[in-house]
LUMGUGU-725358 format. One record per residue: residue number from 1; residue in one letter; chain; y, z, x of N, C-alpha, C in turn. Coordinates in nm, 2 decimals. Layout:
% LUMGUGU-725358
[atom NUM 'A' 'A' [Y Z X] [Y Z X] [Y Z X]]
...
//
This chain:
% LUMGUGU-725358
[atom 1 'M' 'A' [18.88 -0.73 10.55] [18.76 -0.78 10.55] [18.65 -0.62 10.52]]
[atom 2 'Q' 'A' [18.61 -0.60 10.41] [18.55 -0.46 10.40] [18.41 -0.47 10.51]]
[atom 3 'S' 'A' [18.39 -0.34 10.55] [18.27 -0.34 10.61] [18.17 -0.24 10.51]]
[atom 4 'P' 'A' [18.05 -0.28 10.58] [17.94 -0.22 10.50] [17.88 -0.10 10.55]]
[atom 5 'I' 'A' [17.95 -0.09 10.67] [17.87 0.06 10.75] [17.93 0.16 10.72]]
[atom 6 'L' 'A' [17.83 0.25 10.72] [17.85 0.40 10.67] [17.79 0.49 10.77]]
[atom 7 'D' 'A' [17.81 0.56 10.85] [17.79 0.66 10.94] [17.66 0.61 11.04]]
[atom 8 'E' 'A' [17.69 0.47 11.08] [17.66 0.44 11.17] [17.49 0.34 11.11]]
[atom 9 'T' 'A' [17.49 0.33 10.96] [17.39 0.27 10.91] [17.44 0.18 10.81]]
[atom 10 'L' 'A' [17.32 0.12 10.74] [17.38 0.04 10.63] [17.28 0.07 10.50]]
[atom 11 'P' 'A' [17.34 0.19 10.42] [17.25 0.27 10.31] [17.23 0.19 10.20]]
[atom 12 'H' 'A' [17.28 0.07 10.18] [17.25 -0.06 10.10] [17.11 -0.13 10.10]]
[atom 13 'Q' 'A' [17.11 -0.14 10.24] [16.98 -0.20 10.24] [16.86 -0.12 10.28]]
[atom 14 'M' 'A' [16.74 -0.14 10.20] [16.65 -0.06 10.22] [16.57 -0.04 10.34]]
[atom 15 'N' 'A' [16.52 0.05 10.39] [16.43 0.07 10.51] [16.51 0.03 10.63]]
[atom 16 'F' 'A' [16.66 0.03 10.64] [16.75 -0.02 10.76] [16.76 0.08 10.81]]
[atom 17 'P' 'A' [16.77 0.07 10.95] [16.74 0.19 11.06] [16.89 0.23 11.07]]
[atom 18 'S' 'A' [16.90 0.37 11.12] [17.03 0.43 11.16] [17.05 0.41 11.29]]
[atom 19 'F' 'A' [17.17 0.37 11.34] [17.19 0.32 11.48] [17.23 0.46 11.54]]
[atom 20 'K' 'A' [17.24 0.55 11.45] [17.36 0.69 11.52] [17.23 0.77 11.62]]
[atom 21 'G' 'A' [17.32 0.77 11.75] [17.24 0.86 11.83] [17.17 0.73 11.96]]
[atom 22 'T' 'A' [17.17 0.61 11.90] [17.08 0.55 12.00] [17.16 0.47 12.08]]
[atom 23 'G' 'A' [17.31 0.50 12.10] [17.36 0.43 12.22] [17.42 0.30 12.17]]
[atom 24 'K' 'A' [17.33 0.20 12.08] [17.39 0.10 12.02] [17.49 0.12 11.89]]
[atom 25 'K' 'A' [17.60 0.05 11.91] [17.71 0.10 11.80] [17.70 0.00 11.69]]
[atom 26 'M' 'A' [17.71 0.01 11.56] [17.74 -0.08 11.45] [17.84 -0.18 11.51]]
[atom 27 'Q' 'A' [17.84 -0.30 11.47] [17.94 -0.40 11.50] [18.00 -0.40 11.37]]
[atom 28 'Q' 'A' [18.13 -0.46 11.35] [18.20 -0.52 11.23] [18.16 -0.67 11.20]]
[atom 29 'P' 'A' [18.17 -0.68 11.06] [18.13 -0.82 11.04] [18.25 -0.92 11.09]]
[atom 30 'F' 'A' [18.25 -1.05 11.12] [18.30 -1.14 11.18] [18.29 -1.27 11.10]]
[atom 31 'I' 'A' [18.40 -1.34 11.16] [18.41 -1.49 11.09] [18.39 -1.59 11.23]]
[atom 32 'N' 'A' [18.24 -1.68 11.17] [18.20 -1.79 11.26] [18.32 -1.85 11.25]]
[atom 33 'Q' 'A' [18.27 -1.98 11.35] [18.35 -2.10 11.36] [18.35 -2.19 11.24]]
[atom 34 'Y' 'A' [18.26 -2.17 11.14] [18.28 -2.23 11.00] [18.36 -2.17 10.90]]
[atom 35 'D' 'A' [18.44 -2.07 10.94] [18.51 -1.99 10.84] [18.41 -1.94 10.76]]
[atom 36 'V' 'A' [18.27 -1.87 10.79] [18.21 -1.81 10.69] [18.22 -1.64 10.75]]
[atom 37 'V' 'A' [18.21 -1.56 10.69] [18.20 -1.43 10.71] [18.04 -1.37 10.70]]
[atom 38 'I' 'A' [18.01 -1.32 10.88] [17.90 -1.28 10.93] [17.88 -1.13 10.90]]
[atom 39 'G' 'A' [17.76 -1.09 10.84] [17.77 -0.96 10.89] [17.84 -0.88 10.75]]
[atom 40 'D' 'A' [17.88 -0.91 10.63] [17.94 -0.81 10.51] [17.86 -0.78 10.43]]
[atom 41 'S' 'A' [17.71 -0.84 10.43] [17.64 -0.81 10.31] [17.64 -0.85 10.16]]
[atom 42 'K' 'A' [17.77 -0.93 10.19] [17.79 -1.01 10.08] [17.74 -1.17 10.05]]
[atom 43 'Y' 'A' [17.72 -1.21 10.17] [17.70 -1.37 10.14] [17.76 -1.45 10.06]]
[atom 44 'D' 'A' [17.89 -1.43 10.04] [17.97 -1.51 9.96] [18.09 -1.56 9.98]]
[atom 45 'S' 'A' [18.07 -1.64 10.13] [18.19 -1.67 10.19] [18.22 -1.82 10.10]]
[atom 46 'E' 'A' [18.33 -1.87 10.07] [18.35 -2.03 10.01] [18.28 -2.10 10.08]]
[atom 47 'N' 'A' [18.33 -2.11 10.22] [18.26 -2.23 10.29] [18.10 -2.22 10.35]]
[atom 48 'S' 'A' [18.04 -2.13 10.32] [17.90 -2.11 10.32] [17.81 -2.23 10.25]]
[atom 49 'P' 'A' [17.71 -2.24 10.38] [17.64 -2.39 10.29] [17.57 -2.33 10.17]]
[atom 50 'L' 'A' [17.54 -2.18 10.19] [17.47 -2.15 10.08] [17.53 -2.17 9.93]]
[atom 51 'H' 'A' [17.67 -2.17 9.94] [17.72 -2.22 9.79] [17.75 -2.37 9.75]]
[atom 52 'N' 'A' [17.73 -2.45 9.87] [17.71 -2.59 9.85] [17.59 -2.66 9.89]]
[atom 53 'W' 'A' [17.49 -2.57 9.86] [17.34 -2.61 9.89] [17.33 -2.78 9.78]]
[atom 54 'S' 'A' [17.27 -2.85 9.88] [17.18 -2.94 9.79] [17.08 -2.98 9.88]]
[atom 55 'D' 'A' [16.99 -3.12 9.84] [16.87 -3.16 9.87] [16.94 -3.25 10.01]]
[atom 56 'E' 'A' [17.08 -3.26 10.05] [17.11 -3.32 10.15] [17.16 -3.25 10.26]]
[atom 57 'V' 'A' [17.17 -3.11 10.22] [17.19 -2.99 10.34] [17.08 -2.97 10.42]]
[atom 58 'D' 'A' [17.11 -2.99 10.54] [17.00 -2.98 10.63] [16.99 -2.83 10.70]]
[atom 59 'P' 'A' [16.89 -2.76 10.67] [16.90 -2.59 10.68] [16.93 -2.56 10.83]]
[atom 60 'A' 'A' [16.92 -2.67 10.92] [16.95 -2.65 11.06] [17.08 -2.61 11.08]]
[atom 61 'I' 'A' [17.18 -2.63 11.00] [17.32 -2.61 10.98] [17.36 -2.48 11.00]]
[atom 62 'M' 'A' [17.24 -2.37 10.95] [17.27 -2.25 10.96] [17.17 -2.18 11.08]]
[atom 63 'A' 'A' [17.16 -2.25 11.17] [17.10 -2.20 11.33] [17.20 -2.18 11.40]]
[atom 64 'G' 'A' [17.16 -2.08 11.50] [17.24 -2.07 11.62] [17.31 -1.92 11.60]]
[atom 65 'E' 'A' [17.35 -1.87 11.72] [17.44 -1.75 11.74] [17.55 -1.71 11.63]]
[atom 66 'E' 'A' [17.60 -1.80 11.59] [17.70 -1.80 11.47] [17.68 -1.75 11.37]]
[atom 67 'W' 'A' [17.53 -1.79 11.34] [17.50 -1.72 11.23] [17.45 -1.61 11.19]]
[atom 68 'I' 'A' [17.43 -1.52 11.33] [17.36 -1.37 11.33] [17.43 -1.29 11.37]]
[atom 69 'H' 'A' [17.43 -1.21 11.30] [17.53 -1.06 11.34] [17.45 -0.99 11.40]]
[atom 70 'P' 'A' [17.49 -0.91 11.48] [17.43 -0.81 11.59] [17.33 -0.70 11.53]]
[atom 71 'T' 'A' [17.45 -0.63 11.42] [17.38 -0.50 11.37] [17.36 -0.52 11.24]]
[atom 72 'N' 'A' [17.39 -0.62 11.16] [17.36 -0.65 11.04] [17.30 -0.76 11.01]]
[atom 73 'D' 'A' [17.15 -0.74 11.02] [17.07 -0.85 11.05] [16.91 -0.80 10.96]]
[atom 74 'I' 'A' [16.88 -0.84 10.90] [16.75 -0.82 10.81] [16.63 -0.79 10.93]]
[atom 75 'G' 'A' [16.63 -0.87 11.04] [16.52 -0.84 11.14] [16.52 -0.69 11.21]]
[atom 76 'W' 'A' [16.63 -0.64 11.17] [16.63 -0.45 11.25] [16.54 -0.38 11.13]]
[atom 77 'I' 'A' [16.50 -0.44 11.04] [16.41 -0.37 10.92] [16.24 -0.37 10.98]]
[atom 78 'S' 'A' [16.22 -0.48 11.10] [16.09 -0.46 11.13] [16.05 -0.36 11.25]]
[atom 79 'E' 'A' [15.94 -0.30 11.22] [15.88 -0.20 11.29] [15.91 -0.24 11.43]]
[atom 80 'E' 'A' [15.89 -0.36 11.50] [15.91 -0.42 11.63] [16.06 -0.43 11.67]]
[atom 81 'N' 'A' [16.14 -0.44 11.59] [16.32 -0.41 11.62] [16.31 -0.30 11.64]]
[atom 82 'Q' 'A' [16.29 -0.19 11.51] [16.34 -0.08 11.56] [16.28 -0.01 11.65]]
[atom 83 'G' 'A' [16.14 -0.02 11.70] [16.10 0.04 11.87] [16.21 0.03 11.95]]
[atom 84 'L' 'A' [16.33 -0.10 11.91] [16.40 -0.14 12.05] [16.53 -0.01 12.02]]
[atom 85 'L' 'A' [16.53 0.05 11.92] [16.66 0.16 11.90] [16.63 0.28 11.99]]
//
């Protein structure tokens, strides 16, 4: 599994903060209990609900901690979250 991390940041994501010197280490992508890769910035796992979406899919299936990457998350772009660094 390839990692999108470069020098404690994700340069491919516009306005993404650098974690360098913050004491918070970038974490590698992981595979959740549904066999979906989380945190690789590709969003391309075969088992992802995104690949099998229909009107019958409940979006709540993608809720919970197993769907959130601690350091590769769009939420880090917000000013409030960057203040945590």
